[in-house]
C-alpha positions in Angstrom: -10.1 -26.7 -19.0 -7.2 -24.3 -18.5 -7.2 -21.2 -20.7 -4.1 -19.0 -20.9 -3.5 -15.8 -22.9 -1.0 -12.9 -23.2 -2.2 -9.4 -22.5 -0.7 -6.0 -22.5 -0.9 -3.6 -19.5 -2.9 -0.5 -20.1 -2.9 0.9 -16.6 -3.1 -0.1 -12.9 -6.6 0.7 -11.9 -6.4 -0.1 -8.1 -3.8 -1.2 -5.7 -4.5 -2.4 -2.2 -2.7 -4.6 0.3 -1.9 -7.9 -1.3 -3.7 -7.2 -4.6 -3.7 -5.0 -7.7 -6.4 -4.7 -10.4 -4.9 -4.0 -13.9 -6.5 -3.0 -17.1 -5.2 -5.2 -20.0 -5.6 -5.5 -23.7 -6.0 -8.9 -25.3 -6.2 -10.1 -28.8 -5.8 -8.3 -32.1 -8.0 -6.7 -34.7 -11.7 -7.6 -34.3 -10.8 -10.0 -31.5 -9.2 -7.2 -29.5 -10.8 -6.7 -26.0 -10.2 -4.6 -22.9 -10.4 -6.6 -19.7 -9.4 -6.5 -16.1 -6.9 -8.8 -14.3 -5.9 -9.4 -10.7 -2.3 -9.7 -9.6 -1.4 -11.0 -6.1 2.3 -10.4 -6.7 4.3 -7.8 -4.9 5.7 -6.0 -8.0 5.0 -3.0 -10.2 3.4 -2.9 -13.6 3.9 -0.4 -16.4 1.8 0.4 -19.5 3.0 -1.7 -22.4 4.3 -4.7 -20.4 3.1 -8.1 -21.5 1.5 -10.5 -19.0 0.6 -14.1 -19.0 -3.0 -14.4 -17.9 -5.2 -17.2 -16.7 -8.5 -16.5 -18.5 -10.4 -19.8 -17.7 -13.0 -18.4 -15.3 -14.0 -15.5 -17.5 -14.3 -17.8 -20.6 -16.6 -20.1 -18.5 -18.5 -17.0 -17.4 -18.0 -17.8 -13.7 -18.5 -15.5 -10.8 -14.9 -14.4 -10.2 -15.9 -10.8 -10.2 -15.0 -10.4 -13.9 -11.3 -10.7 -13.7 -8.5 -12.6 -15.4 -5.6 -13.7 -13.2 -2.0 -12.6 -13.7 0.4 -15.6 -13.8 3.6 -13.7 -14.6 5.3 -11.1 -16.7 5.8 -12.6 -20.2 9.4 -12.8 -21.3 10.8 -11.6 -18.0 13.2 -14.4 -16.8 14.6 -12.5 -13.8 14.3 -14.6 -10.6 12.8 -12.5 -7.8 10.7 -12.9 -4.7 7.1 -11.8 -5.2 5.8 -12.7 -1.8 8.5 -12.1 0.8 8.4 -13.7 4.2 10.5 -14.1 7.3 10.8 -17.7 8.4 8.3 -19.6 6.2 9.0 -23.1 4.8 5.4 -24.3 4.7 4.0 -24.3 1.1 0.5 -23.2 0.4 -1.2 -24.1 -3.0 1.3 -26.9 -3.0 2.5 -28.1 -6.5 0.4 -25.5 -8.3 2.4 -23.1 -10.5 1.8 -20.3 -7.9 2.8 -22.3 -4.8 4.4 -20.0 -2.2 6.1 -20.4 1.1 4.4 -18.5 4.0 5.2 -17.8 7.6 3.0 -20.3 9.5 2.5 -19.8 13.2 3.2 -23.5 14.0 6.5 -24.2 12.2 9.8 -24.7 13.9 11.3 -21.3 13.0 8.2 -19.4 14.2 8.4 -17.4 17.4 5.1 -19.1 18.4 6.3 -22.7 17.8 6.6 -23.4 21.6 3.0 -22.3 22.1 1.8 -25.0 19.7 3.7 -27.7 21.4 1.3 -27.5 24.3 -1.1 -30.4 24.1 -3.5 -28.7 26.5 -4.0 -25.6 24.3 -7.6 -24.7 24.1 -10.0 -22.0 22.9 -10.9 -21.3 26.6 -14.7 -21.1 25.9 -14.2 -18.3 23.3 -17.4 -17.8 21.2 -16.8 -18.7 17.5 -19.5 -17.5 15.1 -19.5 -19.9 12.1 -21.2 -19.1 8.8 -21.2 -20.0 5.1 -21.7 -16.6 3.5 -18.7 -14.2 3.4 -21.1 -11.4 2.6 -22.4 -11.5 6.2 -18.9 -11.1 7.7 -19.1 -7.2 7.8 -22.6 -7.3 9.3 -21.5 -9.5 12.2 -18.2 -7.6 12.7 -19.9 -4.2 12.6 -22.6 -5.4 15.0 -20.0 -6.7 17.4 -17.9 -3.6 17.4 -20.9 -1.3 18.1 -21.0 -2.7 21.6 -18.9 -0.4 23.6 -17.1 -3.0 25.7 -16.4 -5.4 22.8 -12.8 -6.5 22.9 -10.7 -8.0 20.0 -12.3 -9.7 17.0 -10.4 -12.1 14.8 -11.5 -13.6 11.5 -10.3 -17.1 10.7 -10.6 -17.8 7.0 -10.8 -21.4 5.8 -9.8 -22.5 2.3 -13.1 -23.9 0.8 -13.6 -20.7 -1.3 -11.2 -18.0 -2.2 -7.6 -18.7 -1.3 -6.0 -15.2 -1.2 -7.5 -13.1 1.6 -6.9 -10.0 -0.4 -9.8 -11.0 -2.7 -12.1 -9.9 0.1 -12.9 -6.2 -0.1 -14.8 -6.7 3.2 -11.6 -7.8 5.0 -9.8 -4.6 3.7 -12.7 -2.4 4.7 -13.2 -3.9 8.1 -9.6 -3.6 9.0 -9.5 0.0 7.8 -12.5 0.8 9.9 -11.1 -0.9 13.0 -14.0 -3.4 13.1 -11.6 -6.4 12.6 -8.4 -6.8 14.6 -6.8 -9.7 12.8 -7.1 -12.2 10.0 -5.8 -15.7 10.1 -5.7 -17.7 6.8 -5.7 -21.5 7.2 -5.1 -24.5 5.0 -4.3 -23.3 1.5 -5.8 -19.9 2.1 -3.1 -17.3 2.4 -2.5 -13.6 2.9 -3.8 -13.0 6.4 -2.0 -11.3 9.2 -1.1 -14.8 10.4 -0.8 -18.0 8.4 -1.8 -21.5 9.8 -1.5 -25.0 8.4 -4.9 -26.1 9.8 -8.2 -24.7 10.9 -7.4 -26.0 14.4 -4.1 -24.0 14.8 -5.7 -21.0 13.1 -8.4 -20.9 15.7 -5.9 -21.3 18.5 -3.8 -18.5 16.9 -6.8 -16.2 17.0 -7.2 -16.8 20.7 -3.7 -17.0 22.0 -1.7 -14.9 19.6 -4.3 -12.3 18.6 -6.1 -12.5 22.0 -9.5 -12.5 20.4 -12.6 -12.3 22.6 -14.8 -13.4 19.7 -13.7 -15.3 16.6 -15.5 -15.2 13.3 -15.1 -18.2 10.9 -16.8 -17.8 7.6 -15.8 -18.9 4.2 -14.0 -16.5 1.9 -15.7 -15.0 -1.2 -16.3 -17.2 -4.3 -18.0 -20.3 -2.9 -18.9 -23.3 -5.1 -22.3 -25.1 -5.3 -23.8 -27.8 -7.5 -27.4 -27.8 -6.4 -26.8 -31.0 -4.4 -26.5 -31.6 -0.6 -22.9 -32.9 -1.1 -21.0 -30.6 -3.5 -20.9 -27.2 -2.0 -18.2 -25.2 -0.2 -20.1 -25.0 3.0 -19.6 -28.6 3.8 -16.2 -27.6 5.2 -18.0 -25.8 8.1 -18.6 -29.3 9.7 -14.9 -29.5 10.1 -14.9 -26.0 11.7 -17.7 -27.0 14.1 -15.7 -30.1 15.2 -12.5 -28.1 15.6 -14.2 -25.5 17.8 -15.9 -28.1 19.9 -12.9 -30.4 20.5 -10.7 -27.3 21.2 -13.0 -26.0 23.9 -14.7 -23.1 22.1 -18.4 -22.4 21.9 -19.8 -22.9 18.3 -22.5 -20.4 17.3 -23.9 -21.3 13.9 -25.2 -18.5 11.7 -27.7 -20.2 9.3 -28.1 -19.4 5.7 -31.6 -17.9 5.4 -33.5 -16.1 2.6 -37.0 -15.2 1.7 -36.0 -13.5 -1.6 -33.9 -16.3 -3.3 -36.0 -17.6 -6.2 -34.5 -21.1 -5.7 -36.9 -23.2 -3.5 -33.9 -25.1 -2.0 -32.6 -21.8 -0.5 -36.0 -20.5 0.7 -36.3 -20.1 4.5 -33.5 -22.2 5.9 -31.2 -23.2 3.0 -30.6 -26.8 2.2 -26.9 -26.1 2.7 -27.5 -25.3 6.4 -29.9 -28.3 6.8 -27.3 -30.6 5.2 -24.5 -29.4 7.3 -26.3 -29.5 10.7 -28.5 -32.4 9.9 -26.0 -34.9 8.5 -22.4 -33.7 8.6 -21.9 -32.1 12.0 -21.4 -34.6 14.8 -21.1 -32.1 17.6 -23.9 -29.8 18.9 -24.0 -26.1 18.1 -25.9 -23.1 19.2 -28.1 -22.4 16.2 -29.3 -18.8 16.2 -32.7 -18.3 14.6 -34.7 -15.1 14.1 -38.3 -14.6 15.3 -40.2 -13.2 12.4 -43.7 -14.3 13.2 -46.3 -15.5 10.7 -45.7 -18.0 7.9 -42.0 -17.3 7.6 -41.2 -18.4 11.1 -43.6 -21.3 10.8 -41.7 -22.5 7.7 -38.3 -22.1 9.4 -39.5 -24.0 12.5 -40.8 -26.8 10.4 -37.5 -27.0 8.5 -35.4 -27.4 11.6 -37.9 -29.4 13.6 -35.7 -32.5 13.4 -32.9 -30.8 15.2 -35.1 -30.0 18.2 -36.8 -33.4 18.2 -33.4 -35.2 18.3 -31.8 -32.6 20.7 -28.9 -32.6 18.3 -28.5 -28.9 18.5 -29.5 -26.1 20.8 -31.8 -23.7 18.9 -32.0 -20.2 20.3 -34.8 -18.0 18.8 -34.3 -14.3 19.2 -36.1 -11.1 18.3 -35.0 -9.5 15.1 -33.5 -6.0 15.5 -34.8 -3.1 13.5 -33.9 -2.3 10.0 -33.0 1.2 11.2 -30.1 -0.5 13.1 -29.0 -2.2 9.9 -29.0 1.1 8.1 -26.9 2.6 10.9 -24.4 -0.3 10.8 -24.1 0.0 7.0 -23.4 3.7 7.2 -20.8 3.1 9.9 -19.2 0.3 7.8 -19.1 2.5 4.7 -19.9 0.0 2.0 -23.3 -1.6 1.1 -24.5 -4.7 2.8 -25.4 -7.2 0.1 -25.6 -11.0 -0.2 -26.2 -13.2 -3.2 -26.7 -10.0 -5.3 -29.4 -8.6 -3.0 -29.2 -5.7 -0.6 -30.7 -5.9 2.9 -33.7 -3.9 1.9 -34.7 -6.6 -0.6 -34.0 -9.5 1.8 -33.5 -8.3 5.4 -33.7 -11.7 7.2 -30.1 -12.9 6.6 -28.7 -9.6 7.7 -30.9 -9.3 10.7 -29.9 -12.8 11.7 -26.2 -11.8 11.4 -26.8 -8.9 13.9 -28.7 -11.3 16.1 -25.7 -13.7 16.1 -23.4 -10.8 17.1 -25.7 -9.7 19.9 -26.1 -13.2 21.3 -22.3 -13.8 21.3 -21.8 -10.5 23.3 -24.6 -11.4 25.7 -22.9 -14.8 26.3 -19.5 -13.3 27.3 -20.6 -12.4 30.8 -22.3 -15.8 31.4 -19.2 -17.7 30.2 -16.9 -15.6 32.4 -19.0 -16.4 35.4 -18.9 -20.1 34.7 -15.2 -20.1 34.3 -14.7 -18.1 37.5 -17.0 -20.6 39.3 -15.0 -23.6 37.9 -18.0 -24.9 36.0 -18.0 -26.8 32.8 -17.4 -24.5 29.8 -16.9 -27.1 27.1 -19.2 -27.3 24.1 -21.1 -30.2 25.7 -24.8 -30.6 25.2 -25.5 -29.6 28.8 -23.3 -26.5 28.6 -24.9 -25.4 25.4 -28.4 -26.1 26.7 -27.6 -24.0 29.8 -26.2 -21.2 27.6 -29.2 -21.3 25.3 -31.6 -21.0 28.3 -29.6 -18.0 29.6 -29.8 -16.3 26.2 -33.5 -16.9 26.0 -34.2 -15.6 29.4 -32.0 -12.5 29.1 -33.0 -11.5 25.6 -33.1 -7.7 25.2 -30.6 -7.0 28.0 -28.0 -5.6 25.7 
Protein backbone atom coordinates (compact mmCIF):
# COMPACT_ATOMS: atom_id res chain seq x y z
CA UNK A 1 0.00 0.00 0.00
CA UNK A 2 1.26 3.46 -0.93
CA UNK A 3 -1.25 6.29 -0.56
CA UNK A 4 -0.52 9.70 -2.07
CA UNK A 5 -2.60 12.89 -1.98
CA UNK A 6 -2.37 16.60 -2.74
CA UNK A 7 -2.84 19.05 0.11
CA UNK A 8 -2.76 22.82 0.49
CA UNK A 9 -0.54 24.61 2.99
CA UNK A 10 -2.44 26.48 5.69
CA UNK A 11 0.52 27.48 7.84
CA UNK A 12 3.89 26.35 9.15
CA UNK A 13 3.26 25.24 12.72
CA UNK A 14 6.80 24.46 13.84
CA UNK A 15 10.26 24.71 12.36
CA UNK A 16 13.32 23.12 13.90
CA UNK A 17 16.66 21.90 12.62
CA UNK A 18 16.05 19.43 9.80
CA UNK A 19 12.27 19.35 10.04
CA UNK A 20 9.09 21.43 9.67
CA UNK A 21 5.54 20.63 10.74
CA UNK A 22 2.96 22.07 8.35
CA UNK A 23 -0.81 22.33 8.67
CA UNK A 24 -2.46 21.24 5.41
CA UNK A 25 -5.95 20.98 3.96
CA UNK A 26 -6.91 17.81 2.06
CA UNK A 27 -9.99 16.86 0.07
CA UNK A 28 -13.08 18.85 -0.78
CA UNK A 29 -16.61 19.29 0.51
CA UNK A 30 -17.61 16.71 3.10
CA UNK A 31 -14.29 14.94 2.56
CA UNK A 32 -12.28 18.03 3.49
CA UNK A 33 -9.92 17.55 6.42
CA UNK A 34 -7.25 19.47 8.29
CA UNK A 35 -4.08 17.50 9.00
CA UNK A 36 -0.43 17.92 9.81
CA UNK A 37 2.50 16.99 7.60
CA UNK A 38 6.24 16.75 8.14
CA UNK A 39 8.80 18.08 5.69
CA UNK A 40 12.50 17.26 5.90
CA UNK A 41 13.39 19.54 2.98
CA UNK A 42 15.36 22.73 3.42
CA UNK A 43 12.84 25.07 1.82
CA UNK A 44 10.10 27.50 2.77
CA UNK A 45 6.34 26.98 2.53
CA UNK A 46 3.66 29.63 2.04
CA UNK A 47 -0.09 29.42 2.66
CA UNK A 48 -1.91 28.31 -0.48
CA UNK A 49 0.97 26.24 -1.90
CA UNK A 50 0.05 22.71 -3.02
CA UNK A 51 2.04 19.75 -1.73
CA UNK A 52 2.28 16.10 -2.72
CA UNK A 53 1.81 14.08 0.48
CA UNK A 54 2.45 10.48 1.44
CA UNK A 55 -0.63 9.61 3.53
CA UNK A 56 -0.03 5.86 3.91
CA UNK A 57 0.82 5.65 7.60
CA UNK A 58 -2.11 7.79 8.73
CA UNK A 59 -4.56 5.85 6.58
CA UNK A 60 -3.29 2.67 8.23
CA UNK A 61 -3.55 4.39 11.64
CA UNK A 62 0.09 3.68 12.44
CA UNK A 63 2.08 5.38 15.17
CA UNK A 64 3.93 7.98 13.11
CA UNK A 65 2.90 10.74 15.48
CA UNK A 66 -0.14 11.67 13.42
CA UNK A 67 1.67 13.17 10.43
CA UNK A 68 1.56 12.87 6.67
CA UNK A 69 4.92 13.23 4.91
CA UNK A 70 5.71 15.91 2.32
CA UNK A 71 7.12 14.45 -0.89
CA UNK A 72 7.42 17.66 -2.92
CA UNK A 73 5.68 20.85 -3.97
CA UNK A 74 3.02 20.01 -6.54
CA UNK A 75 3.54 21.61 -9.93
CA UNK A 76 6.94 23.11 -9.06
CA UNK A 77 9.43 21.77 -11.59
CA UNK A 78 12.39 23.94 -10.58
CA UNK A 79 15.49 21.81 -9.89
CA UNK A 80 17.02 22.76 -6.56
CA UNK A 81 19.02 21.26 -3.71
CA UNK A 82 16.86 20.57 -0.65
CA UNK A 83 19.60 18.94 1.48
CA UNK A 84 22.89 20.63 0.73
CA UNK A 85 26.20 18.98 1.62
CA UNK A 86 29.90 19.50 1.09
CA UNK A 87 31.61 16.40 -0.28
CA UNK A 88 28.97 13.68 -0.14
CA UNK A 89 28.59 11.06 -2.84
CA UNK A 90 27.19 8.27 -0.67
CA UNK A 91 23.45 7.81 -1.10
CA UNK A 92 21.13 7.08 1.80
CA UNK A 93 17.61 5.70 1.25
CA UNK A 94 19.04 4.37 -2.02
CA UNK A 95 16.65 4.12 -4.96
CA UNK A 96 13.75 5.48 -2.95
CA UNK A 97 12.18 8.65 -4.41
CA UNK A 98 13.76 10.66 -1.59
CA UNK A 99 17.29 9.25 -1.92
CA UNK A 100 19.87 11.85 -0.96
CA UNK A 101 23.64 12.22 -0.97
CA UNK A 102 25.21 12.84 2.44
CA UNK A 103 28.70 13.71 3.70
CA UNK A 104 29.84 10.39 5.15
CA UNK A 105 32.92 10.39 7.34
CA UNK A 106 34.55 7.47 5.50
CA UNK A 107 34.36 8.44 1.83
CA UNK A 108 37.37 9.55 -0.20
CA UNK A 109 36.56 13.26 -0.23
CA UNK A 110 36.02 13.37 3.54
CA UNK A 111 38.67 15.08 5.66
CA UNK A 112 38.50 11.97 7.89
CA UNK A 113 39.11 9.44 5.12
CA UNK A 114 42.70 8.72 6.19
CA UNK A 115 41.54 7.93 9.71
CA UNK A 116 39.30 5.16 8.43
CA UNK A 117 42.10 3.59 6.41
CA UNK A 118 43.71 2.48 9.67
CA UNK A 119 43.09 -1.22 10.14
CA UNK A 120 43.92 -1.04 13.85
CA UNK A 121 41.28 1.61 14.64
CA UNK A 122 39.42 0.68 17.81
CA UNK A 123 36.96 2.03 20.35
CA UNK A 124 39.71 1.98 22.98
CA UNK A 125 37.52 0.35 25.66
CA UNK A 126 34.91 3.13 25.46
CA UNK A 127 31.65 2.24 27.25
CA UNK A 128 28.75 1.89 24.82
CA UNK A 129 25.26 1.79 26.34
CA UNK A 130 22.99 -0.18 23.98
CA UNK A 131 19.20 -0.16 24.22
CA UNK A 132 16.04 -0.69 22.24
CA UNK A 133 13.79 2.15 23.41
CA UNK A 134 14.51 5.63 22.11
CA UNK A 135 12.38 7.03 24.93
CA UNK A 136 15.12 6.12 27.42
CA UNK A 137 17.80 8.09 25.57
CA UNK A 138 17.12 11.36 27.47
CA UNK A 139 17.11 9.57 30.82
CA UNK A 140 20.52 8.00 30.21
CA UNK A 141 22.01 11.19 28.77
CA UNK A 142 20.68 13.39 31.56
CA UNK A 143 21.91 10.95 34.21
CA UNK A 144 25.37 10.86 32.62
CA UNK A 145 25.67 14.63 32.39
CA UNK A 146 24.64 15.13 36.01
CA UNK A 147 28.01 13.67 37.03
CA UNK A 148 30.30 16.66 37.35
CA UNK A 149 33.33 15.08 35.68
CA UNK A 150 31.44 13.51 32.80
CA UNK A 151 33.12 14.23 29.46
CA UNK A 152 31.65 14.09 25.97
CA UNK A 153 28.62 11.98 25.09
CA UNK A 154 27.79 10.91 21.54
CA UNK A 155 24.62 9.26 20.28
CA UNK A 156 25.01 6.77 17.43
CA UNK A 157 21.64 6.20 15.74
CA UNK A 158 21.16 2.97 13.73
CA UNK A 159 18.61 2.66 10.93
CA UNK A 160 16.18 0.00 12.23
CA UNK A 161 13.55 2.60 13.15
CA UNK A 162 13.20 6.25 12.11
CA UNK A 163 15.63 7.23 9.35
CA UNK A 164 15.72 11.05 9.75
CA UNK A 165 17.29 12.02 13.08
CA UNK A 166 15.19 15.18 13.12
CA UNK A 167 12.14 13.05 13.91
CA UNK A 168 13.50 12.79 17.45
CA UNK A 169 12.41 15.62 19.70
CA UNK A 170 14.69 14.09 22.33
CA UNK A 171 17.75 14.62 20.17
CA UNK A 172 16.82 18.26 19.62
CA UNK A 173 16.19 18.86 23.32
CA UNK A 174 19.29 17.03 24.54
CA UNK A 175 21.54 19.04 22.25
CA UNK A 176 19.85 22.29 23.23
CA UNK A 177 20.39 21.43 26.91
CA UNK A 178 24.03 20.46 26.39
CA UNK A 179 23.32 16.88 27.49
CA UNK A 180 24.38 15.40 24.16
CA UNK A 181 27.51 16.52 22.34
CA UNK A 182 27.12 14.84 18.96
CA UNK A 183 24.80 12.65 16.87
CA UNK A 184 26.06 10.18 14.26
CA UNK A 185 23.51 8.62 11.90
CA UNK A 186 24.45 5.26 10.39
CA UNK A 187 23.26 3.01 7.57
CA UNK A 188 20.26 4.64 5.92
CA UNK A 189 19.55 6.87 8.91
CA UNK A 190 20.51 10.46 8.17
CA UNK A 191 20.54 13.99 9.55
CA UNK A 192 23.08 13.66 12.35
CA UNK A 193 26.08 15.90 12.95
CA UNK A 194 28.07 13.16 11.22
CA UNK A 195 26.98 10.56 8.68
CA UNK A 196 28.40 7.05 8.48
CA UNK A 197 27.87 4.16 6.07
CA UNK A 198 27.91 1.45 8.77
CA UNK A 199 27.34 1.08 12.48
CA UNK A 200 31.04 0.18 12.80
CA UNK A 201 32.33 3.42 11.33
CA UNK A 202 29.64 5.37 13.16
CA UNK A 203 30.89 4.06 16.49
CA UNK A 204 34.49 4.80 15.52
CA UNK A 205 33.51 8.32 14.46
CA UNK A 206 31.93 8.86 17.86
CA UNK A 207 35.19 7.94 19.56
CA UNK A 208 37.83 9.38 17.25
CA UNK A 209 36.12 12.37 15.61
CA UNK A 210 33.75 13.44 18.37
CA UNK A 211 36.08 12.27 21.19
CA UNK A 212 33.24 10.64 23.09
CA UNK A 213 33.95 9.29 26.58
CA UNK A 214 30.64 7.39 26.59
CA UNK A 215 28.63 6.37 23.52
CA UNK A 216 24.89 5.80 23.49
CA UNK A 217 23.47 3.52 20.80
CA UNK A 218 19.70 3.20 20.86
CA UNK A 219 17.19 2.84 18.06
CA UNK A 220 15.46 5.94 16.78
CA UNK A 221 11.76 6.61 17.33
CA UNK A 222 9.16 4.52 15.53
CA UNK A 223 10.25 0.92 16.08
CA UNK A 224 8.32 -1.95 14.49
CA UNK A 225 7.09 -5.12 16.20
CA UNK A 226 5.00 -8.11 15.19
CA UNK A 227 4.48 -9.91 18.48
CA UNK A 228 7.09 -12.49 17.46
CA UNK A 229 10.70 -13.06 18.58
CA UNK A 230 11.92 -12.54 15.00
CA UNK A 231 10.16 -9.53 13.51
CA UNK A 232 11.02 -6.52 15.65
CA UNK A 233 13.38 -3.60 15.16
CA UNK A 234 15.46 -4.44 18.21
CA UNK A 235 17.01 -7.45 16.48
CA UNK A 236 19.46 -4.95 14.96
CA UNK A 237 20.99 -4.48 18.40
CA UNK A 238 22.73 -7.83 18.02
CA UNK A 239 24.74 -6.28 15.19
CA UNK A 240 25.52 -3.32 17.45
CA UNK A 241 26.77 -5.60 20.23
CA UNK A 242 29.01 -7.47 17.79
CA UNK A 243 30.39 -4.23 16.35
CA UNK A 244 31.18 -2.81 19.80
CA UNK A 245 32.82 -6.04 20.86
CA UNK A 246 35.02 -6.62 17.81
CA UNK A 247 36.03 -2.95 17.74
CA UNK A 248 37.28 -3.04 21.31
CA UNK A 249 34.48 -1.21 23.10
CA UNK A 250 32.64 -2.30 26.25
CA UNK A 251 28.97 -3.22 25.56
CA UNK A 252 26.56 -2.28 28.35
CA UNK A 253 23.07 -3.60 27.58
CA UNK A 254 20.07 -1.65 28.84
CA UNK A 255 17.23 -4.20 28.97
CA UNK A 256 13.64 -3.47 28.05
CA UNK A 257 11.71 -3.81 31.32
CA UNK A 258 8.17 -3.01 32.41
CA UNK A 259 5.70 -3.84 35.15
CA UNK A 260 2.87 -1.76 33.70
CA UNK A 261 2.71 -3.08 30.14
CA UNK A 262 -0.54 -5.08 29.81
CA UNK A 263 1.06 -7.50 27.33
CA UNK A 264 2.46 -10.57 29.14
CA UNK A 265 5.35 -10.87 26.68
CA UNK A 266 6.68 -7.49 27.82
CA UNK A 267 6.17 -7.99 31.57
CA UNK A 268 9.35 -8.01 33.60
CA UNK A 269 12.11 -8.56 31.06
CA UNK A 270 10.61 -8.12 27.59
CA UNK A 271 10.71 -11.05 25.19
CA UNK A 272 12.60 -8.66 22.89
CA UNK A 273 15.55 -8.48 25.30
CA UNK A 274 15.40 -12.22 25.97
CA UNK A 275 15.45 -12.99 22.23
CA UNK A 276 18.32 -10.60 21.48
CA UNK A 277 20.57 -11.74 24.31
CA UNK A 278 19.48 -15.35 24.35
CA UNK A 279 19.62 -16.21 20.67
CA UNK A 280 20.98 -13.48 18.42
CA UNK A 281 23.96 -12.06 20.32
CA UNK A 282 27.13 -14.14 19.97
CA UNK A 283 29.34 -11.96 22.16
CA UNK A 284 28.99 -11.31 25.92
CA UNK A 285 27.59 -8.07 27.28
CA UNK A 286 27.30 -6.39 30.65
CA UNK A 287 23.59 -6.71 31.35
CA UNK A 288 22.49 -4.07 33.85
CA UNK A 289 19.58 -5.17 36.05
CA UNK A 290 17.80 -3.29 38.87
CA UNK A 291 17.39 -4.68 42.37
CA UNK A 292 13.72 -4.23 43.19
CA UNK A 293 13.22 -6.91 45.82
CA UNK A 294 10.09 -9.01 46.15
CA UNK A 295 8.18 -10.78 43.41
CA UNK A 296 9.33 -8.42 40.68
CA UNK A 297 13.01 -9.15 41.16
CA UNK A 298 12.27 -12.86 41.51
CA UNK A 299 10.46 -12.78 38.16
CA UNK A 300 13.33 -10.97 36.42
CA UNK A 301 15.92 -13.32 37.90
CA UNK A 302 13.98 -16.33 36.65
CA UNK A 303 13.65 -14.76 33.19
CA UNK A 304 17.40 -14.27 32.75
CA UNK A 305 18.51 -17.37 34.65
CA UNK A 306 19.70 -19.07 31.47
CA UNK A 307 22.19 -16.23 30.84
CA UNK A 308 23.83 -16.76 34.21
CA UNK A 309 23.75 -20.54 34.03
CA UNK A 310 25.51 -20.52 30.67
CA UNK A 311 27.87 -17.64 31.60
CA UNK A 312 26.87 -16.14 28.27
CA UNK A 313 26.58 -12.63 29.69
CA UNK A 314 27.81 -10.83 32.80
CA UNK A 315 24.78 -9.74 34.81
CA UNK A 316 25.27 -6.81 37.18
CA UNK A 317 22.47 -6.17 39.66
CA UNK A 318 22.41 -2.66 41.09
CA UNK A 319 20.31 -0.75 43.59
CA UNK A 320 17.63 1.41 42.01
CA UNK A 321 18.00 5.12 42.60
CA UNK A 322 15.23 7.21 44.08
CA UNK A 323 12.23 8.48 42.20
CA UNK A 324 13.16 11.90 43.54
CA UNK A 325 16.28 11.74 41.41
CA UNK A 326 14.17 10.89 38.37
CA UNK A 327 12.00 13.91 39.06
CA UNK A 328 15.08 16.13 39.33
CA UNK A 329 16.54 14.77 36.07
CA UNK A 330 13.22 15.29 34.29
CA UNK A 331 13.04 18.87 35.50
CA UNK A 332 16.60 19.51 34.32
CA UNK A 333 15.81 17.96 30.94
CA UNK A 334 12.72 20.11 30.48
CA UNK A 335 10.39 17.57 28.82
CA UNK A 336 8.46 14.65 30.35
CA UNK A 337 10.11 11.24 30.62
CA UNK A 338 7.68 8.78 29.03
CA UNK A 339 7.98 5.39 27.35
CA UNK A 340 5.37 3.35 25.49
CA UNK A 341 2.77 5.98 26.42
CA UNK A 342 3.50 5.80 30.16
CA UNK A 343 5.29 8.29 32.38
CA UNK A 344 7.86 7.26 34.96
CA UNK A 345 5.38 7.58 37.80
CA UNK A 346 3.19 4.90 36.19
CA UNK A 347 6.08 2.54 35.44
CA UNK A 348 9.31 3.67 37.13
CA UNK A 349 11.43 0.53 36.55
CA UNK A 350 12.55 1.20 32.94
CA UNK A 351 13.54 4.75 33.82
CA UNK A 352 15.35 3.79 37.02
CA UNK A 353 17.23 1.12 35.08
CA UNK A 354 18.30 3.74 32.54
CA UNK A 355 19.73 5.84 35.38
CA UNK A 356 21.45 2.73 36.74
CA UNK A 357 23.06 2.11 33.34
CA UNK A 358 24.41 5.66 33.26
CA UNK A 359 25.79 5.40 36.78
CA UNK A 360 27.47 2.06 36.10
CA UNK A 361 29.10 3.41 32.94
CA UNK A 362 30.50 6.41 34.84
CA UNK A 363 31.71 4.17 37.67
CA UNK A 364 33.47 1.99 35.09
CA UNK A 365 35.55 4.80 33.62
CA UNK A 366 38.11 4.90 36.40
CA UNK A 367 38.53 1.12 36.42
CA UNK A 368 38.95 0.98 32.63
CA UNK A 369 41.54 3.78 32.73
CA UNK A 370 43.53 1.94 35.41
CA UNK A 371 43.57 -1.24 33.34
CA UNK A 372 44.68 0.62 30.22
CA UNK A 373 47.48 2.36 32.13
CA UNK A 374 48.56 -1.00 33.56
CA UNK A 375 48.63 -2.56 30.11
CA UNK A 376 45.91 -5.07 31.06
CA UNK A 377 43.32 -6.55 28.74
CA UNK A 378 40.48 -4.12 28.03
CA UNK A 379 38.73 -6.02 25.29
CA UNK A 380 35.14 -7.16 25.67
CA UNK A 381 36.30 -10.66 26.51
CA UNK A 382 34.36 -12.78 29.03
CA UNK A 383 37.19 -12.45 31.57
CA UNK A 384 37.40 -8.67 31.22
CA UNK A 385 33.64 -8.24 31.49
CA UNK A 386 33.52 -10.57 34.50
CA UNK A 387 36.24 -8.53 36.22
CA UNK A 388 34.44 -5.29 35.42
CA UNK A 389 31.15 -6.73 36.66
CA UNK A 390 32.79 -7.74 39.94
CA UNK A 391 34.29 -4.25 40.30
CA UNK A 392 30.90 -2.63 39.77
CA UNK A 393 29.24 -4.94 42.27
CA UNK A 394 31.86 -4.30 44.94
CA UNK A 395 31.94 -0.54 44.42
CA UNK A 396 28.22 0.08 44.13
CA UNK A 397 27.21 3.34 45.76
CA UNK A 398 30.60 5.05 45.40
CA UNK A 399 29.30 7.66 42.95
